[in-house]
C-alpha positions as a Markdown table, in Angstrom:
| # | Residue | x | y | z |
|---|---|---|---|---|
| 1 | Met | 0.0 | 0.0 | 0.0 |
| 2 | Gln | 1.3 | 3.4 | -0.9 |
| 3 | His | 1.0 | 6.1 | 1.8 |
| 4 | Gly | 0.7 | 9.9 | 1.4 |
| 5 | Cys | 1.3 | 12.5 | 4.1 |
| 6 | Ile | 0.3 | 16.2 | 4.2 |
| 7 | Ile | 1.5 | 18.4 | 7.0 |
| 8 | Val | 0.1 | 21.9 | 7.3 |
| 9 | Gly | 2.3 | 24.1 | 9.5 |
| 10 | Ala | 5.5 | 22.2 | 8.6 |
| 11 | Ser | 7.8 | 25.1 | 9.3 |
| 12 | Gly | 6.7 | 25.5 | 12.9 |
| 13 | Ser | 8.7 | 24.2 | 15.9 |
| 14 | Leu | 6.1 | 21.4 | 16.3 |
| 15 | Gly | 5.1 | 20.8 | 12.7 |
| 16 | Ser | 8.7 | 20.4 | 11.5 |
| 17 | Gln | 9.1 | 17.4 | 13.8 |
| 18 | Ile | 5.9 | 15.6 | 12.8 |
| 19 | Ile | 7.5 | 14.0 | 9.8 |
| 20 | Pro | 6.8 | 10.5 | 8.3 |
| 21 | Pro | 8.8 | 7.7 | 9.7 |
| 22 | Ala | 11.5 | 6.1 | 7.6 |
| 23 | Arg | 9.0 | 4.5 | 5.2 |
| 24 | Asp | 8.0 | 5.1 | 1.6 |
| 25 | Tyr | 5.7 | 8.1 | 1.9 |
| 26 | Ile | 4.7 | 10.7 | -0.6 |
| 27 | Thr | 5.0 | 13.8 | 1.5 |
| 28 | Ile | 3.6 | 17.3 | 1.0 |
| 29 | Tyr | 4.4 | 20.2 | 3.3 |
| 30 | Ala | 2.2 | 23.2 | 3.2 |
| 31 | Asp | 2.9 | 26.4 | 5.2 |
| 32 | Lys | 2.5 | 30.1 | 5.2 |
| 33 | Ile | 6.3 | 30.4 | 5.4 |
| 34 | Ser | 8.8 | 28.5 | 3.2 |
| 35 | Thr | 11.9 | 27.5 | 5.1 |
| 36 | Asn | 13.3 | 25.1 | 2.5 |
| 37 | Asp | 12.5 | 23.6 | -0.9 |
| 38 | Arg | 10.3 | 20.9 | 0.6 |
| 39 | Ile | 7.7 | 23.3 | 1.8 |
| 40 | Ser | 5.1 | 25.0 | -0.4 |
| 41 | Val | 4.0 | 28.5 | 0.5 |
| 42 | Leu | 0.3 | 28.4 | 1.5 |
| 43 | Asp | -1.6 | 31.2 | 3.3 |
| 44 | Ile | -3.9 | 29.2 | 5.4 |
| 45 | Ala | -6.3 | 32.2 | 5.7 |
| 46 | Asp | -6.6 | 32.4 | 1.9 |
| 47 | Gln | -9.4 | 30.1 | 0.8 |
| 48 | Ser | -8.8 | 30.7 | -2.9 |
| 49 | Ala | -5.1 | 29.6 | -2.5 |
| 50 | Ile | -6.2 | 26.6 | -0.5 |
| 51 | Lys | -8.7 | 25.5 | -3.2 |
| 52 | Thr | -5.9 | 25.7 | -5.8 |
| 53 | Phe | -3.4 | 24.0 | -3.6 |
| 54 | Val | -5.7 | 21.0 | -2.8 |
| 55 | Lys | -6.8 | 20.7 | -6.4 |
| 56 | Asn | -3.2 | 20.2 | -7.5 |
| 57 | Ile | -2.6 | 17.3 | -5.1 |
| 58 | Ser | -2.5 | 14.0 | -6.8 |
| 59 | Phe | -4.5 | 12.0 | -4.3 |
| 60 | Thr | -4.6 | 8.9 | -6.5 |
| 61 | Ser | -0.8 | 8.6 | -6.1 |
| 62 | Ala | -1.5 | 7.0 | -2.7 |
| 63 | Asp | -4.0 | 4.5 | -1.3 |
| 64 | Arg | -4.0 | 6.0 | 2.2 |
| 65 | Trp | -3.4 | 9.6 | 3.3 |
| 66 | His | -2.1 | 10.9 | 6.7 |
| 67 | Ile | -3.0 | 14.6 | 7.2 |
| 68 | Cys | -1.8 | 16.6 | 10.2 |
| 69 | Ile | -3.0 | 20.2 | 10.8 |
| 70 | Ala | -0.3 | 21.8 | 13.0 |
| 71 | Ser | -0.7 | 25.4 | 11.8 |
| 72 | Gly | -1.5 | 28.1 | 14.4 |
| 73 | Val | -0.9 | 31.5 | 15.8 |
| 74 | Tyr | -1.1 | 32.8 | 19.4 |
| 75 | Asp | -1.4 | 36.5 | 20.1 |
| 76 | Gly | -0.9 | 36.4 | 23.8 |
| 77 | Ile | -2.3 | 39.2 | 26.0 |
| 78 | Gln | -2.8 | 42.3 | 24.0 |
| 79 | Lys | -4.8 | 45.5 | 24.3 |
| 80 | Asn | -8.3 | 45.4 | 22.9 |
| 81 | Ile | -8.2 | 41.6 | 22.8 |
| 82 | Leu | -11.9 | 41.5 | 22.3 |
| 83 | Glu | -11.9 | 43.6 | 19.2 |
| 84 | Trp | -13.3 | 41.6 | 16.4 |
| 85 | Glu | -10.4 | 42.1 | 14.0 |
| 86 | Gln | -8.0 | 40.3 | 16.4 |
| 87 | Val | -10.4 | 37.5 | 17.2 |
| 88 | Glu | -11.3 | 37.0 | 13.5 |
| 89 | His | -7.6 | 36.8 | 12.6 |
| 90 | Ser | -7.0 | 34.1 | 15.2 |
| 91 | Leu | -10.1 | 32.2 | 14.0 |
| 92 | Gln | -9.0 | 32.3 | 10.4 |
| 93 | Ile | -5.5 | 30.9 | 11.1 |
| 94 | Asn | -6.4 | 28.4 | 13.9 |
| 95 | Leu | -9.8 | 27.1 | 12.8 |
| 96 | Val | -11.5 | 28.4 | 9.6 |
| 97 | Gly | -8.6 | 28.0 | 7.2 |
| 98 | Pro | -7.5 | 24.6 | 8.5 |
| 99 | Met | -11.0 | 23.3 | 8.3 |
| 100 | Tyr | -11.5 | 24.6 | 4.8 |
| 101 | Phe | -8.3 | 22.9 | 3.8 |
| 102 | Leu | -9.2 | 19.7 | 5.5 |
| 103 | Leu | -12.7 | 19.4 | 4.2 |
| 104 | Arg | -11.5 | 20.0 | 0.6 |
| 105 | Cys | -9.0 | 17.2 | 1.1 |
| 106 | Ile | -11.7 | 14.9 | 2.5 |
| 107 | Ala | -13.9 | 15.5 | -0.5 |
| 108 | Arg | -11.0 | 14.5 | -2.8 |
| 109 | Ile | -10.2 | 11.4 | -0.8 |
| 110 | Arg | -13.8 | 10.3 | -0.8 |
| 111 | Glu | -14.2 | 10.9 | -4.5 |
| 112 | Glu | -11.3 | 8.4 | -5.1 |
| 113 | Asn | -12.6 | 5.9 | -2.4 |
| 114 | Leu | -9.3 | 6.2 | -0.4 |
| 115 | Ser | -8.7 | 5.9 | 3.3 |
| 116 | Ala | -7.1 | 8.5 | 5.6 |
| 117 | Arg | -6.0 | 9.3 | 9.1 |
| 118 | Ile | -6.4 | 12.9 | 10.2 |
| 119 | Val | -4.6 | 14.5 | 13.3 |
| 120 | Leu | -5.6 | 17.9 | 14.5 |
| 121 | Ile | -3.3 | 19.7 | 17.0 |
| 122 | Ser | -5.6 | 21.3 | 19.5 |
| 123 | Ser | -4.7 | 22.7 | 22.9 |
| 124 | Met | -5.6 | 22.3 | 26.6 |
| 125 | Ala | -6.8 | 25.9 | 26.2 |
| 126 | Ala | -9.9 | 24.4 | 24.6 |
| 127 | Gly | -11.1 | 23.3 | 28.0 |
| 128 | Val | -9.8 | 26.1 | 30.3 |
| 129 | Gly | -9.9 | 29.1 | 28.0 |
| 130 | Ser | -7.2 | 31.5 | 26.8 |
| 131 | His | -6.2 | 35.1 | 27.2 |
| 132 | Asp | -6.1 | 35.1 | 23.4 |
| 133 | Val | -9.9 | 34.8 | 23.1 |
| 134 | Gly | -9.8 | 33.8 | 19.4 |
| 135 | Tyr | -7.2 | 31.1 | 20.1 |
| 136 | Gly | -9.3 | 29.6 | 22.9 |
| 137 | Ile | -12.5 | 29.6 | 20.7 |
| 138 | Ala | -10.6 | 28.1 | 17.7 |
| 139 | Lys | -9.0 | 25.3 | 19.7 |
| 140 | Ala | -12.4 | 24.4 | 21.2 |
| 141 | Gly | -13.7 | 24.3 | 17.6 |
| 142 | Leu | -10.9 | 21.9 | 16.7 |
| 143 | Asn | -11.9 | 19.5 | 19.5 |
| 144 | Gly | -15.5 | 19.6 | 18.2 |
| 145 | Ala | -14.2 | 18.9 | 14.7 |
| 146 | Val | -12.3 | 15.8 | 15.9 |
| 147 | Arg | -15.5 | 14.3 | 17.3 |
| 148 | Ser | -17.8 | 15.4 | 14.4 |
| 149 | Leu | -15.5 | 14.4 | 11.6 |
| 150 | Ser | -15.0 | 11.0 | 13.2 |
| 151 | Lys | -18.7 | 10.5 | 13.6 |
| 152 | Val | -19.4 | 11.4 | 10.0 |
| 153 | Tyr | -16.4 | 9.8 | 8.2 |
| 154 | Ala | -14.9 | 7.0 | 10.3 |
| 155 | Gln | -17.4 | 4.5 | 8.8 |
| 156 | His | -16.0 | 5.5 | 5.4 |
| 157 | Gly | -12.3 | 4.8 | 6.3 |
| 158 | Ile | -11.4 | 8.3 | 7.4 |
| 159 | Thr | -10.5 | 8.4 | 11.1 |
| 160 | Thr | -9.7 | 11.6 | 13.1 |
| 161 | Ile | -7.6 | 12.0 | 16.3 |
| 162 | Gly | -6.9 | 15.2 | 18.3 |
| 163 | Ile | -3.7 | 16.0 | 20.2 |
| 164 | Ala | -4.1 | 18.6 | 23.0 |
| 165 | Pro | -0.7 | 19.9 | 24.3 |
| 166 | Gly | -0.4 | 21.9 | 27.5 |
| 167 | Ile | 2.4 | 24.3 | 28.1 |
| 168 | Phe | 5.4 | 23.2 | 26.0 |
| 169 | Asp | 8.6 | 24.8 | 24.8 |
| 170 | Ser | 7.3 | 26.2 | 21.5 |
| 171 | Thr | 7.9 | 29.5 | 19.9 |
| 172 | Met | 4.2 | 30.2 | 20.6 |
| 173 | Ser | 4.6 | 29.7 | 24.3 |
| 174 | Gln | 7.4 | 32.3 | 24.5 |
| 175 | Lys | 4.7 | 34.9 | 23.8 |
| 176 | Gln | 3.2 | 34.3 | 27.3 |
| 177 | Asp | 4.4 | 36.5 | 30.1 |
| 178 | Asp | 6.7 | 34.9 | 32.6 |
| 179 | Ser | 4.2 | 34.8 | 35.5 |
| 180 | Arg | 1.6 | 33.0 | 33.4 |
| 181 | Arg | 4.1 | 30.6 | 31.9 |
| 182 | Asn | 5.5 | 29.7 | 35.3 |
| 183 | Ala | 2.0 | 29.3 | 36.8 |
| 184 | Ala | 1.2 | 26.8 | 34.0 |
| 185 | Ile | 4.4 | 24.9 | 34.6 |
| 186 | Gln | 3.7 | 24.6 | 38.3 |
| 187 | Ala | 0.3 | 23.3 | 37.5 |
| 188 | Thr | 1.9 | 20.2 | 35.7 |
| 189 | His | 2.8 | 17.1 | 37.6 |
| 190 | Leu | 6.3 | 17.2 | 36.0 |
| 191 | Lys | 6.9 | 20.7 | 37.1 |
| 192 | Arg | 8.4 | 21.6 | 33.7 |
| 193 | Ala | 7.1 | 22.5 | 30.3 |
| 194 | Thr | 6.6 | 19.6 | 28.0 |
| 195 | Arg | 9.3 | 19.4 | 25.4 |
| 196 | Val | 8.3 | 19.9 | 21.8 |
| 197 | Asn | 9.7 | 16.5 | 20.7 |
| 198 | Glu | 7.5 | 14.9 | 23.3 |
| 199 | Val | 4.4 | 16.4 | 21.7 |
| 200 | Ala | 5.7 | 15.5 | 18.3 |
| 201 | Glu | 6.2 | 11.9 | 19.3 |
| 202 | Val | 2.6 | 11.5 | 20.4 |
| 203 | Ala | 1.4 | 13.3 | 17.2 |
| 204 | Arg | 3.5 | 11.0 | 15.0 |
| 205 | Tyr | 2.1 | 7.9 | 16.8 |
| 206 | Ala | -1.5 | 9.2 | 16.3 |
| 207 | Leu | -0.8 | 10.1 | 12.6 |
| 208 | Phe | 1.0 | 6.9 | 11.5 |
| 209 | Asp | 0.6 | 4.0 | 14.0 |
| 210 | Ala | -2.4 | 4.4 | 16.3 |
| 211 | Ser | -5.4 | 2.0 | 16.0 |
| 212 | Asp | -8.5 | 3.2 | 14.2 |
| 213 | Ala | -10.3 | 2.5 | 17.5 |
| 214 | Leu | -8.8 | 5.8 | 18.8 |
| 215 | Thr | -10.9 | 7.8 | 16.3 |
| 216 | Gly | -12.8 | 10.6 | 17.9 |
| 217 | Thr | -10.4 | 10.8 | 20.8 |
| 218 | Ile | -8.5 | 13.9 | 22.0 |
| 219 | Ile | -5.2 | 12.9 | 23.6 |
| 220 | Pro | -3.9 | 15.3 | 26.2 |
| 221 | Val | -0.1 | 15.8 | 26.2 |
| 222 | Ser | 0.3 | 18.1 | 29.1 |
| 223 | Gly | 2.5 | 16.5 | 31.8 |
| 224 | Gly | -0.6 | 16.3 | 34.0 |
| 225 | Gln | -1.4 | 20.0 | 33.7 |
């Protein structure tokens, strides 16, 4: 069986580590920022660009696809955080764009009668809220997407798993002020931030090796936070 892999957010500190294991995979990296010649530039907030990008993917080149959405942005604490423009920007990058991309991929996969494993990188903020209001709303939306996509498509061979990191040593977490970051770390059982490779390890397992029986599940990777 030939496998294909699509990673959205491949240039991020987490996305760059969620790569196919040493097997024969057709791999497509999609990101807003191009860091090397393996990554195609894609503005995840531009639906026209997404439509063209997905249309040009040769889905019939693989029998099973593995799709990970690891794109995201966190604005931290800012003035006027509840102004719509800020919230809308966060929703577009963290939820609307990724879901538009994913649903277009699913449509193509179903047209060709292929199977797929989808992994969405959510956040523990989905359950406890976030000072970046748009981010918190978007991550809660991703959790809902995990369960809803699974309910609709698992019976058609397309399974969906969520990964919910807590505080971890990402570029995004550095935007938190020290007091909030330290409070989050002290709320973990490990008394340290989760390392990015630890989150990536769980995400890789969910994307490539986990049983289909985990579909609809959101796996916390938070050190007990």
